[in-house]
C-alpha positions in Angstrom: 108.8 115.3 95.7 105.5 117.1 95.4 102.5 114.8 95.5 98.9 115.6 94.7 96.4 113.2 96.2 92.6 112.8 95.9 89.8 110.4 96.3 86.1 110.1 96.2 84.1 108.8 99.1 84.9 105.2 98.2 88.6 105.9 98.5 88.5 108.4 101.4 89.6 106.1 104.2 92.6 104.7 102.2 93.6 108.2 101.1 93.7 109.2 104.8 95.9 106.2 105.6 98.2 107.1 102.7 98.5 110.7 103.8 99.3 109.7 107.3 102.0 107.2 106.1 103.6 109.8 103.8 103.5 112.5 106.5 105.3 110.1 108.9 108.0 109.5 106.4 108.7 113.2 106.1 110.1 112.9 102.6 107.2 114.3 100.6 105.1 117.4 100.2 101.5 116.1 99.9 98.6 118.3 98.8 95.1 116.8 99.3 92.3 118.0 96.9 89.5 115.9 98.6 87.3 114.2 99.4 87.3 115.5 102.9 84.7 113.1 104.3 82.8 109.9 103.5 80.0 112.0 102.0 79.3 111.0 98.4 81.2 113.0 95.8 81.6 112.5 92.1 85.0 111.0 91.3 85.5 112.9 88.0 85.7 116.2 90.0 88.6 114.9 92.0 90.2 113.0 89.2 90.3 116.0 86.9 91.8 118.2 89.7 94.7 115.8 90.4 95.3 115.2 86.7 95.3 118.9 86.0 98.0 119.4 88.6 100.2 116.7 87.0 99.5 117.8 83.5 100.5 121.4 84.2 103.7 120.3 85.9 102.8 121.7 89.3 103.2 118.3 91.0 105.7 115.4 90.4 103.3 112.6 91.2 99.6 112.0 91.7 97.7 109.4 93.7 94.0 108.8 93.0 91.7 106.5 94.9 88.1 105.6 94.2 86.2 102.4 95.0 87.6 100.3 92.2 90.2 102.7 90.8 88.7 102.3 87.3 86.8 105.6 87.2 89.7 107.6 88.4 92.1 106.0 85.9 89.7 106.8 83.0 89.4 110.4 84.1 93.1 111.0 84.7 94.2 109.5 81.4 92.2 112.0 79.5 94.7 114.7 80.4 97.8 115.4 78.3 101.0 114.0 79.7 99.3 112.2 82.5 100.1 108.5 82.6 97.8 107.1 85.3 98.3 103.5 86.2 95.6 101.5 88.0 97.6 99.0 90.0 96.5 96.0 92.1 99.8 94.6 93.3 103.5 95.3 93.8 104.5 94.0 90.4 102.2 96.4 88.5 103.1 99.3 90.7 106.8 98.7 90.0 106.4 98.2 86.3 104.2 101.2 85.9 107.2 103.3 86.9 110.0 101.3 85.3 108.4 100.7 81.9 105.7 103.4 81.6 107.0 106.3 83.6 103.6 106.5 85.2 103.2 109.7 87.1 99.9 108.9 88.8 99.1 105.9 90.8 95.5 104.8 90.9 94.2 102.5 93.6 90.9 100.9 94.5 89.9 101.7 98.0 87.4 98.8 98.1 89.8 96.4 96.4 93.1 96.7 98.4 94.0 96.3 102.0 95.8 99.2 103.6 99.1 97.3 104.1 99.4 96.3 100.5 98.3 99.8 99.3 101.0 101.5 101.4 103.7 99.1 100.1 102.5 100.0 96.5 102.7 103.7 97.2 106.2 103.4 98.6 107.3 101.3 95.6 105.6 103.7 93.1 107.3 106.7 94.6 110.8 105.2 95.0 111.0 103.4 91.6 112.8 105.1 88.7 111.9 105.0 85.1 114.2 102.7 83.1 114.3 104.8 79.9 115.9 103.0 77.0 113.4 101.3 74.7 110.7 102.4 77.1 111.3 106.1 76.5 110.3 105.8 72.8 107.0 104.2 73.9 106.3 106.8 76.5 106.9 109.5 73.9 104.4 107.8 71.6 101.9 107.8 74.4 102.4 111.4 75.2 101.7 112.8 71.8 103.1 111.4 68.6 101.4 113.7 66.1 101.1 110.8 63.7 98.6 109.3 66.1 96.3 112.3 66.0 96.9 113.1 69.7 96.5 116.7 70.7 
C-alpha cells in the first residue's frame, strides 16, 4: 500500500513517530512531503500536496497531521475524490473506513498521544470499506452532478 504522509510543525513529532512505526512494520511504502523540522510551516501547503497525491490516484492512502487536525481536514477535503476524516479515537478511525471509505486520515498532533495515534493508524490502514448502502453515499460525496459538484 502506497501512503503519502505530511504534517505542519504542530504535527511534526507525531508524523515522525508514525513513519517510524510504519517503517518497522515493513508493509507499506511511505512518502513524506514534510514538514521536515519543527520550524513553522503553513499547513495548507502540506495538506494540498498530500490531497493532490490521493486525488490523482498516485497513492492509496494519506495521513495528515497538524496541531488540531482541523486545518488539514479542511484543506484536504477541498480536493476531488479525497475523503479526509479527522479522527480522535479508534471508533471514528474504524468507521471512517467502514462507512465512508475515507482515504486520508487526519490527526491532531497536539490532541492525541502517540500510542493511541499509532493504534488509529493501524486500524485505519487495515480496515476495509463495507460497501453496500454506504457505497451509494460515498458516490454522492464524490460527485453526484445533481449536487453541483465539479
